[in-house]
C-alpha positions in Angstrom: -0.1 -0.1 0.1 3.0 2.1 0.5 3.4 3.0 -3.3 -0.1 3.1 -4.2 0.1 6.1 -1.6 3.5 7.6 -3.8 1.5 7.3 -6.6 -1.5 9.0 -5.5 0.7 11.5 -4.1 2.8 11.8 -7.8 -0.6 11.7 -9.4 -2.1 14.4 -7.0 1.1 16.9 -7.8 0.4 16.1 -11.3 -2.5 16.9 -11.6 -1.9 20.5 -9.6 0.8 21.5 -12.0 -1.5 20.7 -14.9 -3.7 22.9 -13.8 -1.2 25.4 -13.6 0.3 25.6 -16.1 -2.9 25.7 -18.0 -3.9 29.0 -16.0 -0.8 30.4 -16.2 1.6 28.9 -19.2 -0.8 28.8 -21.6 -2.4 32.2 -22.6 -2.8 31.7 -26.2 -4.3 27.6 -25.8 -7.7 27.3 -27.3 -10.8 27.4 -24.6 -11.4 24.2 -26.1 -7.7 22.7 -24.7 -8.1 24.2 -21.7 -11.3 22.7 -20.9 -9.5 19.5 -21.5 -6.9 19.5 -18.9 -9.4 21.2 -16.3 -11.1 17.9 -16.7 -8.2 16.0 -16.9 -6.7 17.9 -13.4 -10.2 17.9 -11.9 -10.4 14.0 -12.1 -6.8 13.5 -11.5 -6.8 15.3 -8.7 -10.1 14.0 -6.8 -9.2 10.4 -7.7 -5.5 10.7 -5.9 -7.1 11.8 -3.4 -9.5 8.9 -3.3 -5.5 6.7 -4.0 -4.4 8.4 -0.5 -7.5 7.0 1.1 -7.4 3.7 0.3 -3.5 3.7 0.8 -5.2 3.7 4.2 -7.0 0.0 4.3 -6.1 -3.5 4.0 -7.1 -5.9 1.6 -6.1 -6.7 -1.9 -9.1 -5.7 -3.4 -8.6 -2.4 -2.1 -5.0 -2.0 -3.5 -6.4 -3.6 -7.2 -9.2 -0.7 -6.7 -6.8 1.6 -5.7 -4.6 0.6 -8.5 -7.4 0.8 -11.1 -8.7 3.9 -9.8 -5.3 6.1 -10.0 -4.8 3.8 -13.2 -7.9 4.9 -15.4 -7.3 8.6 -14.1 -3.4 8.8 -15.2 -4.8 7.3 -18.7 -7.7 9.4 -19.1 -6.4 12.7 -17.9 -2.4 11.8 -19.7 -5.0 11.5 -23.1 -7.1 14.2 -22.0 -3.9 16.1 -21.4 -1.8 15.0 -24.2 -4.5 15.7 -26.5 -4.7 19.5 -25.4 -0.9 19.8 -25.7 -0.7 17.6 -28.9 -3.7 17.4 -31.5 -2.9 14.5 -31.6 -6.4 13.1 -32.3 -5.3 9.3 -32.6 -4.6 10.0 -28.5 -8.4 10.3 -27.6 -9.2 6.4 -28.7 -6.9 6.2 -25.1 -9.8 8.2 -23.0 -12.3 5.3 -22.9 -10.0 2.7 -21.6 -9.2 5.2 -18.7 -12.3 6.0 -18.2 -13.7 2.4 -18.5 -10.8 1.4 -15.8 -11.9 4.0 -13.4 -15.3 3.5 -13.0 -14.3 -0.7 -12.2 -12.3 0.7 -9.8 -15.2 2.6 -8.1 -16.9 -0.2 -8.4 -13.9 -2.8 -6.7 -14.0 -0.5 -4.0 -17.6 -0.6 -3.4 -16.9 -4.3 -2.4 -13.9 -3.9 -0.5 -13.4 -4.3 2.8 -13.4 -1.6 4.7 -11.4 -2.1 7.9 -8.9 0.5 7.9 -4.6 -0.5 8.6 -2.9 -0.6 12.3 0.1 1.6 12.7 
C-alpha cells in the first residue's frame, strides 16, 4: 500500500502542475484545450485524494481498486493532457480505456473490506 500512497501523491502533484500550466503558461491556447486540461486535472486530483484514502486500508481488493482508480485516471487524464497539448487525434481513443478502468475501480472499491490499516 506504500506504493499506492506514493503514486496517489505524485498523481495529485501532476494534476496541480497541469492546472497551473493551463492557468499561467498557456495563455494563447484554445478554450477547448484548456477545458480538456481542467477536466483531466479535476479527475486526476479527485482520484489522487481517493488513492491516498485507499492506501490506508488493508486487503487485496482495496489494492486492486486503488490501482485501477489511479491507473484509469492517469490514462484518462494523460490522454486529455496529450490531446490538448499535441492535437494528435489518434490519442483520443485511449481515453475510454482509462475511463472504463476508473469506473471499474470504483465498483471494485464498493465491494472492498472497509477495515482501516492498523499502525
